[in-house]
C-alpha positions as a Markdown table, in Angstrom:
| # | Residue | x | y | z |
|---|---|---|---|---|
| 1 | Unk | 0.0 | 0.0 | -0.2 |
| 2 | Unk | 1.4 | 3.6 | -0.9 |
| 3 | Unk | 2.5 | 5.7 | 2.1 |
| 4 | Unk | 0.2 | 8.5 | 2.6 |
| 5 | Unk | -0.4 | 11.5 | 4.9 |
| 6 | Unk | -3.7 | 10.9 | 6.1 |
| 7 | Unk | -5.6 | 13.2 | 8.4 |
| 8 | Unk | -6.4 | 11.4 | 11.7 |
| 9 | Unk | -10.0 | 12.0 | 11.5 |
| 10 | Unk | -11.0 | 12.8 | 8.0 |
| 11 | Unk | -14.3 | 14.7 | 8.3 |
| 12 | Unk | -15.1 | 16.2 | 4.6 |
| 13 | Unk | -15.7 | 14.4 | 1.5 |
| 14 | Unk | -12.6 | 16.5 | 0.1 |
| 15 | Unk | -10.4 | 15.4 | 2.9 |
| 16 | Unk | -11.2 | 11.7 | 1.9 |
| 17 | Unk | -10.9 | 12.3 | -1.9 |
| 18 | Unk | -7.4 | 14.1 | -1.6 |
| 19 | Unk | -6.1 | 11.5 | 0.9 |
| 20 | Unk | -7.4 | 8.2 | -0.5 |
| 21 | Unk | -8.0 | 8.5 | -4.2 |
| 22 | Unk | -4.6 | 6.8 | -5.1 |
| 23 | Unk | -3.7 | 3.3 | -6.6 |
| 24 | Unk | -4.1 | 0.7 | -4.1 |
| 25 | Unk | -6.6 | 2.4 | -2.1 |
| 26 | Unk | -9.5 | -0.1 | -0.9 |
| 27 | Unk | -12.5 | 1.9 | 0.9 |
| 28 | Unk | -15.0 | -0.4 | 2.9 |
| 29 | Unk | -18.7 | 0.5 | 2.3 |
| 30 | Unk | -21.0 | -1.4 | 4.5 |
| 31 | Unk | -23.0 | -1.8 | 7.5 |
| 32 | Unk | -26.1 | -2.8 | 9.2 |
| 33 | Unk | -28.8 | -5.2 | 7.8 |
| 34 | Unk | -31.5 | -2.8 | 8.8 |
| 35 | Unk | -31.4 | 0.4 | 7.0 |
| 36 | Unk | -34.1 | 3.1 | 7.6 |
| 37 | Unk | -36.3 | 3.4 | 4.3 |
| 38 | Unk | -35.5 | 7.2 | 4.1 |
| 39 | Unk | -31.9 | 6.3 | 4.5 |
| 40 | Unk | -31.6 | 3.7 | 1.7 |
| 41 | Unk | -31.3 | 6.3 | -1.1 |
| 42 | Unk | -28.7 | 8.3 | 0.9 |
| 43 | Unk | -26.6 | 5.1 | 1.0 |
| 44 | Unk | -26.8 | 4.5 | -2.6 |
| 45 | Unk | -26.3 | 8.2 | -3.3 |
| 46 | Unk | -23.0 | 8.2 | -1.4 |
| 47 | Unk | -21.9 | 5.0 | -3.6 |
| 48 | Unk | -22.8 | 7.2 | -6.8 |
| 49 | Unk | -20.9 | 10.2 | -5.5 |
| 50 | Unk | -17.7 | 8.4 | -4.2 |
| 51 | Unk | -17.6 | 6.3 | -7.6 |
| 52 | Unk | -18.3 | 9.5 | -9.8 |
| 53 | Unk | -15.6 | 11.7 | -8.1 |
| 54 | Unk | -12.8 | 9.0 | -7.8 |
| 55 | Unk | -10.7 | 7.3 | -10.6 |
| 56 | Unk | -8.5 | 5.0 | -8.0 |
| 57 | Unk | -10.9 | 4.0 | -5.2 |
| 58 | Unk | -11.7 | 0.4 | -4.9 |
| 59 | Unk | -14.7 | -0.4 | -3.0 |
| 60 | Unk | -15.4 | -3.6 | -0.8 |
| 61 | Unk | -18.4 | -5.0 | 0.6 |
| 62 | Unk | -19.6 | -8.1 | 2.3 |
| 63 | Unk | -22.5 | -9.0 | 0.0 |
| 64 | Unk | -24.9 | -8.8 | 2.8 |
| 65 | Unk | -28.6 | -7.4 | 2.5 |
| 66 | Unk | -29.0 | -4.0 | 3.9 |
| 67 | Unk | -26.4 | -1.3 | 4.1 |
| 68 | Unk | -23.9 | -3.6 | 1.8 |
| 69 | Unk | -26.5 | -3.7 | -0.9 |
| 70 | Unk | -27.4 | -0.1 | -0.9 |
| 71 | Unk | -24.0 | 1.1 | -1.0 |
| 72 | Unk | -23.0 | -1.5 | -3.8 |
| 73 | Unk | -26.0 | -0.4 | -5.9 |
| 74 | Unk | -24.8 | 3.2 | -5.8 |
| 75 | Unk | -21.1 | 2.0 | -6.9 |
| 76 | Unk | -22.2 | -0.5 | -9.4 |
| 77 | Unk | -24.2 | 2.0 | -11.5 |
| 78 | Unk | -21.0 | 3.8 | -12.0 |
| 79 | Unk | -18.0 | 1.7 | -11.6 |
| 80 | Unk | -18.7 | -1.9 | -11.3 |
| 81 | Unk | -15.1 | -2.9 | -12.1 |
| 82 | Unk | -14.0 | -1.1 | -9.0 |
| 83 | Unk | -16.4 | -3.0 | -6.8 |
| 84 | Unk | -15.3 | -6.1 | -4.9 |
| 85 | Unk | -17.1 | -8.3 | -2.2 |
| 86 | Unk | -15.8 | -10.9 | 0.1 |
| 87 | Unk | -18.1 | -13.6 | 0.7 |
| 88 | Unk | -18.4 | -16.4 | 3.3 |
| 89 | Unk | -18.5 | -19.2 | 0.5 |
| 90 | Unk | -18.6 | -19.2 | -3.1 |
| 91 | Unk | -22.4 | -19.3 | -3.6 |
| 92 | Unk | -23.4 | -16.7 | -1.1 |
| 93 | Unk | -26.3 | -14.6 | -2.3 |
| 94 | Unk | -25.0 | -15.3 | -5.8 |
| 95 | Unk | -28.2 | -14.0 | -7.5 |
| 96 | Unk | -28.0 | -10.6 | -5.4 |
| 97 | Unk | -24.5 | -10.0 | -5.8 |
| 98 | Unk | -23.0 | -6.9 | -7.6 |
| 99 | Unk | -19.3 | -7.1 | -8.0 |
| 100 | Unk | -16.7 | -6.5 | -10.5 |
| 101 | Unk | -14.3 | -9.1 | -8.4 |
| 102 | Unk | -15.4 | -11.6 | -6.0 |
| 103 | Unk | -13.2 | -13.4 | -3.2 |
| 104 | Unk | -15.0 | -16.1 | -1.0 |
| 105 | Unk | -13.3 | -17.0 | 2.3 |
| 106 | Unk | -13.9 | -20.8 | 1.5 |
| 107 | Unk | -11.4 | -20.6 | -1.5 |
| 108 | Unk | -8.6 | -18.7 | 0.5 |
| 109 | Unk | -5.4 | -19.7 | 2.4 |
| 110 | Unk | -6.1 | -18.0 | 5.7 |
| 111 | Unk | -3.4 | -16.0 | 7.3 |
| 112 | Unk | -2.3 | -16.2 | 11.0 |
| 113 | Unk | -3.3 | -12.5 | 11.6 |
| 114 | Unk | -6.8 | -13.3 | 10.0 |
| 115 | Unk | -7.3 | -16.0 | 12.4 |
| 116 | Unk | -5.8 | -14.0 | 15.3 |
| 117 | Unk | -8.1 | -10.8 | 14.6 |
| 118 | Unk | -11.1 | -13.2 | 14.2 |
| 119 | Unk | -10.6 | -14.9 | 17.5 |
| 120 | Unk | -11.3 | -11.5 | 19.1 |
| 121 | Unk | -15.0 | -12.2 | 18.1 |
| 122 | Unk | -15.8 | -14.1 | 21.4 |
| 123 | Unk | -19.1 | -15.7 | 20.3 |
| 124 | Unk | -17.6 | -17.7 | 17.3 |
| 125 | Unk | -14.1 | -19.1 | 18.8 |
| 126 | Unk | -15.5 | -22.7 | 18.7 |
| 127 | Unk | -17.0 | -22.4 | 15.6 |
| 128 | Unk | -13.7 | -21.0 | 14.3 |
| 129 | Unk | -11.6 | -23.7 | 15.7 |
| 130 | Unk | -14.1 | -26.3 | 13.8 |
| 131 | Unk | -13.9 | -24.2 | 10.7 |
| 132 | Unk | -10.1 | -23.9 | 10.7 |
| 133 | Unk | -9.9 | -27.9 | 11.4 |
| 134 | Unk | -12.1 | -28.4 | 8.2 |
| 135 | Unk | -15.5 | -28.8 | 9.3 |
| 136 | Unk | -18.1 | -27.2 | 7.3 |
| 137 | Unk | -21.6 | -27.9 | 9.0 |
| 138 | Unk | -24.0 | -25.4 | 10.0 |
| 139 | Unk | -22.3 | -24.7 | 13.2 |
| 140 | Unk | -18.9 | -24.3 | 11.7 |
| 141 | Unk | -19.9 | -22.1 | 8.9 |
| 142 | Unk | -20.9 | -19.3 | 11.2 |
| 143 | Unk | -17.3 | -18.6 | 11.6 |
| 144 | Unk | -16.9 | -18.1 | 7.8 |
| 145 | Unk | -19.1 | -14.9 | 8.2 |
| 146 | Unk | -17.0 | -13.3 | 11.0 |
| 147 | Unk | -13.7 | -14.4 | 8.8 |
| 148 | Unk | -15.2 | -12.5 | 6.0 |
| 149 | Unk | -15.7 | -9.5 | 8.0 |
| 150 | Unk | -12.0 | -9.7 | 9.2 |
| 151 | Unk | -10.7 | -10.3 | 5.6 |
| 152 | Unk | -12.3 | -7.3 | 4.5 |
| 153 | Unk | -10.3 | -5.2 | 6.5 |
| 154 | Unk | -7.0 | -6.9 | 6.9 |
| 155 | Unk | -6.9 | -8.5 | 2.9 |
| 156 | Unk | -5.5 | -12.1 | 2.9 |
| 157 | Unk | -1.7 | -12.5 | 1.8 |
| 158 | Unk | -0.9 | -11.2 | -1.6 |
| 159 | Unk | -4.3 | -11.7 | -3.1 |
| 160 | Unk | -6.3 | -9.2 | -1.2 |
| 161 | Unk | -5.2 | -5.6 | -0.4 |
| 162 | Unk | -5.8 | -4.4 | 3.0 |
| 163 | Unk | -8.3 | -1.6 | 3.4 |
| 164 | Unk | -7.5 | 1.8 | 3.9 |
| 165 | Unk | -10.7 | 3.6 | 5.3 |
| 166 | Unk | -14.1 | 2.2 | 6.6 |
| 167 | Unk | -17.4 | 3.9 | 5.9 |
| 168 | Unk | -20.1 | 2.4 | 7.6 |
| 169 | Unk | -23.8 | 2.6 | 8.2 |
| 170 | Unk | -24.2 | 1.6 | 11.9 |
| 171 | Unk | -27.2 | 1.4 | 14.4 |
| 172 | Unk | -26.3 | 4.5 | 16.4 |
| 173 | Unk | -28.9 | 3.5 | 19.1 |
| 174 | Unk | -26.9 | 0.3 | 19.6 |
| 175 | Unk | -23.6 | 0.9 | 17.9 |
| 176 | Unk | -20.7 | -1.6 | 17.0 |
| 177 | Unk | -22.7 | -4.9 | 17.4 |
| 178 | Unk | -22.6 | -8.1 | 15.3 |
| 179 | Unk | -20.4 | -8.5 | 12.4 |
| 180 | Unk | -20.4 | -4.7 | 11.7 |
| 181 | Unk | -19.2 | -4.0 | 15.1 |
| 182 | Unk | -16.5 | -6.7 | 14.6 |
| 183 | Unk | -15.4 | -5.0 | 11.3 |
| 184 | Unk | -15.0 | -1.6 | 12.8 |
| 185 | Unk | -13.2 | -2.8 | 15.8 |
| 186 | Unk | -10.7 | -4.7 | 13.3 |
| 187 | Unk | -10.3 | -1.3 | 11.8 |
| 188 | Unk | -9.4 | 0.3 | 15.2 |
| 189 | Unk | -7.0 | -2.3 | 15.9 |
| 190 | Unk | -5.1 | -1.5 | 12.7 |
| 191 | Unk | -5.3 | 2.3 | 12.9 |
| 192 | Unk | -7.9 | 2.4 | 9.7 |
| 193 | Unk | -10.1 | 5.4 | 10.1 |
| 194 | Unk | -14.0 | 4.6 | 10.7 |
| 195 | Unk | -16.6 | 6.8 | 9.5 |
| 196 | Unk | -20.3 | 6.4 | 10.2 |
| 197 | Unk | -23.4 | 7.9 | 8.9 |
| 198 | Unk | -22.9 | 11.1 | 11.5 |
| 199 | Unk | -19.9 | 12.1 | 9.3 |
| 200 | Unk | -20.8 | 10.9 | 5.7 |
| 201 | Unk | -24.5 | 12.0 | 5.5 |
| 202 | Unk | -23.1 | 15.5 | 5.9 |
| 203 | Unk | -21.3 | 15.1 | 2.7 |
| 204 | Unk | -24.5 | 14.7 | 0.5 |
| 205 | Unk | -26.3 | 17.9 | 1.7 |
């Protein structure tokens, strides 16, 4: 990844464009499955704005319904070739998928760093142990979803680049829960800036 001078807390759209629109930059666009009806067009609009106003951004999502799908719909209408998704397994929501490039966790050679950061999610440790050991039953496959959320941030080996910035739609009443919360915490652990709708919705006004 290129060496950049990045603001500690980029607050404006221009900050983000100036700091991150460089080759090799991967931007996470994702969040909660439950998106307020009035917010759905705003998520799509952000995807459109970022895709239209950048040349180099690669956008990454998790192919989940809700925020992931709304953000991806906006990007895909402008720059499908710059949209990539990380899925827990190859056939995950294949009919709904919008992506120029897809990486499935079950086809990756997981790095030790991915395993360590996934273990930080307390509710999936046993499932993770079974998954890493080769089990693919309904119990073990739950770990693939958290592995996906980790890989979205860390990347994996030389195949998938790490993310540089995370833009999220979170539940502000109960923030940082579930897979979205895990993804945000991995960003925090690596010093990757995290912006939620309290920041980016202001860019659309």
